[in-house]
N, C-alpha and C positions, 0 to 999 in steps of 0.2 A: 869300774869300767863295765858298761852294759854289754851283754852277749849280742853277737850279730845274728839277727833273725834270718832264716831261710827266706827266699823270695819266691812268691807264687804269682805267676803272670796269668791274668784272665784276658782272653780275646774280647770278651764282653762281660758285663756285670752279671751276677747271679742273684738269687733271692737274698735280700738284705740280711736276714737272720743267719743264714748259712755263710754268707760272706764275712759276717762279723765273727763267726766261729773260727774261720781261718785266720782272721786278723789278730786273734788272741794268741796265735802260735807262729805267725809268719808275717812278713811284709807283703801285703797284697797290692799288686799293681794291676789296674784295669787299663787296657790299651785305649788311648783316646780315639783311635781309629783302628779298624781291622784290615787295613790294606797291607800288602806284602812288605813294603819297606818299613812300615812302623813295627810290624811283628818281628821282622829280622833284627831290627835294632834293639828291641826290648828283650828278646829271648837270650841275648848274649850272656847275661848273668843271672838268668832265672834257674831256680832249682826244680820247679814244677810248672807245667804249662796246662791250663784248663782251656778246652777248645769248644767254642760255639760258633766259629766262623771258619771258612776254608783257609787252610794254611798253604803258604807257597811250597812248592815241591822241594825247594832247597832249604827249608827252614832250619833243618838240623845241621847244616853247614855253619850256622851262625851261633849255635849254642856252645857253651864251654863247660857247663857242669850240670846239665839237665839230668835229673834223677828219674823223671817219668812224665807221662802225658795222660791227662784224664779227659775223656770226651764227655761233656755235659749233654748227654743224649745217647743215642744208640748207634746210628750210622757212622761208619768209619771212613767214608769216602772223603771227608774233610781233612784227613790226616794221611801224609805219605807213609803208609805202613811199612813198605819194604825198606825205606831209608831208616825208619825208627828201629826196626828189627836188626838191620845191618850194623847199626851203631849201639846195639844192646840197650836201647831205651825202652823200658816197659810201657805199655799202653793199656789203659782200662776204659771201659764204657759202662753204661747204665742199662743193662738188659731188662726189659719188662717195665721200665719206669713210665712209659707212655702208651703201653699196650691198650688200656681201656679207652684212652683218649682217641687213638687212631681208629679203633674198632667203631666207636660211636660216630666218628666223622664219616666213616664209610656208610654206616646205616643212614645217617643224615643225608648224605649225598644220594643214596638210593631213593629215599623218600622225596627229595627235592626234584629229582628227574622223573620219577614214576608217579608220584602223587603229591604234587606241590600244594601244600596247604595255603601258602600266601596267595595263590591264584584263586582259591576258594573263599578266602576271608572277606567278610562283608564290612567294608569300610563305611558304607552307607547301607544299613540293614534293609532299607526299603528299595532304593534305586538299584542296588547291586544284585538283588535276589535273582531276577530273571536272566541276568548276564552270567553270573557265576555258577548257577546250578547246573547248566548243561556241560560245563567244563569237566565235571566229575565223570561223565560218560566215557571219556577217552583215557582216564587214568587207570593204572594197573596196581593191583595189590601184589606184594612180594611173595605171599604164600603161593606155592606151586611153581615159582620160577626157578630156573637153574642158575646158580652162582658159580662162576669159575674163578679160582684164586691162583694167581701165579706167585709162588713163593709161600709155601705153607709152613712158615716158621712160627715164632711166638705170636706175632700179630695175626698172620694168616690162620693159624690154628684156633685162636680165640674168636676170630671173625666167623670161622666155620661153625663153631658151637652156637653162636647167636643166630646165624642164618638157619641152621637146622632146627632150632627151637621155634623159628618163625615159619616153618613148613617149607623151606627151600631145599632143593636138591643141590648138593655141593660137589663140584669137580675140583681137583687140585693138580697143579703141575709143580713137581718138586724134583730136585736132583737125587733125592733118596725116597723113592716111592714106598719102600717098606716102612718108612717112618711116618707116613700120613696118619692122622688121628682117625679113630673110628667114625664112620659116617661120611668120610671124604673119599670119593672114588678117584683113582689116578686117571689122568687123561694127558695125552701128549699135546703139544701146542696146537696143532691143527684141529684136533678134536675139541679141545677146550674152547677155542675161539669160534668154532662153527656151531657148537651146541649151547653155549652159555647165553642167557638173557642179560646177565650182568657180569662184567669181568673186572676184578680188582687186581691191580698190580701191586704186590707187596714184597717184591724181591729186592735184594741188594743190587747195586750197579756194578757189573763186572764186564769183562770183555765179551762174555757169552750173552749177557742180558742187554747190552747197549743196542738200542733200536730193535729190541725184541718185537715190539708192536710196530712193524714196518708196513708198507703198503700192501704186499701180498697177504700178510697175516690179517690186517684190518679188513681186507676184501672177503675174508671167510666169515665175518660176523653177520648175524641176522640183521635185517633192516631196522628192527626196533631195539637192538641191543645197545647197552651203554657201557662205557669204559670209565673206570675210576683209577687214577694213578696217585698212590701215596708212597711210592718208592723213591725214584729219582727221575728228574725230567728226561734225561737222555735214554731212558728205557723205552720211550715212545719216539717214533719218527713224527715230530710235530707237524711238519708240512703235510705228510700223508694223512694224519688225523684230521687236520683242518679241511683238507680236500674232501674227506669222507663226510664230514659234518656239513660242509657247504653244499655238497651234492645230495644230501639227504640219504646217504647209503647206510648210516647207522643212526640210532635213536638219540644219542647224546653222550656227553663226556663231562667228568668232573676232574679237574687237575689241581692238585695242591702243590705240586712240584713242577719245575719249569727248566727249560734249557739254560736260561740265565736268570739269576735272581739278584736284585729285584728285576721284575719283568721289563725289558726294554720296549720302547715304542715300536709298533709294527710286528711284534712277535705273533700276535693273534689278530685275526680279522675282527672288525667291529660289528656288533649287531647280531651275533649268533645266539639265538634264544636258548638253544639246547646245550650251551657251553657254560659250565660253572667253573670259575677261576677263584682260587683262594691263595693267600700269601704264605704258603708253607706253614700252616698252623694246625694240621691234623693232629699232631702230637702235643699241642700246647693247650693246656687248661691250668687252672690254679693248682689242682691237685698233682698233675703230672710235673709241673715246674717245681713243686715242693719235693716230689720224689727225686727228681734229677739233681736239684741243688743239694739236698741232704745226702744223697748217695755220693755225689761228687766231693763234698766236704769230707765225708767219711774216708774216701779213698785217698785224698790228699793227705789227711792227717795220718792215715795208716802208713803211707810212704815216708812221711817225715819222721815217723817213729821207728823207721828201719824195717818195717814189715813189707811183705809183698802185697800187691793189689788183690782184693777178693775177686774182682771181675777182670782178671788179666786176660787179654786177648792174644798176646804173642808170647806164650810161655817159653818159646825157644830162645828168648834172650838170656835165660838162665842155664841153658844147656852148655 
């Protein structure tokens, strides 16, 4: 009689090689859809849940033997953490797995909005020369500009180092000013938004950061300043930001995260040239996905072997 394998439920598939690693030790179930009803039904007999989609707030009411949850990524807002902890369900994530990817996205967005190479590229080397060359006159180099980072954690700290190496002055807004890395000057919200030429939102979504970039705060920004959001959509008051862009009160914005995902029709006005929208991909590259999938598989197997997560985020479940 064959042994009954533990069941690992994936809200979405992961890298094939790492998914195969799990399949050698467990029955791996990939949810056919990531809607609330499907996940509620499938979690009932799951031993481990791997998360790449938003879980319903009551998901843990439907589990019967869940040993742990692994976030295939970093942000924990997809998981109802209070309920997990209350039910003594340990949760792990993948800190640092996509740091380089997000930092590079931010630098890319800065160049796109400040020195857009595609606007200079000569599709027709003869005909485009006279049209494209004058466009460079209005473009800005990053050297000498002030970067304001809201949320100077792993990603914000890594971005600060790159920015400083490029000759930028860096301001940081953090709940723990004493923990700011060398070269980052603490600034309160009003000072940061008023003085920065480029503002990057890299903070988690909490009650305190929800709509942190609201209309009064956006009104503090310089007329040519740009805003980059790689945190979560609701950190920005989207209507207020669109109004600032439409009225030309700020220089531009790059948004990788949004109030609703996928983006619904009508969320953003059409035709805003200084608005860069991407589909929540700042942390996604081939290498970052490898890091996340490998780390996720490691944590799942660790749990199935009776060990604690290496990247446990709610240690109080063991108290």
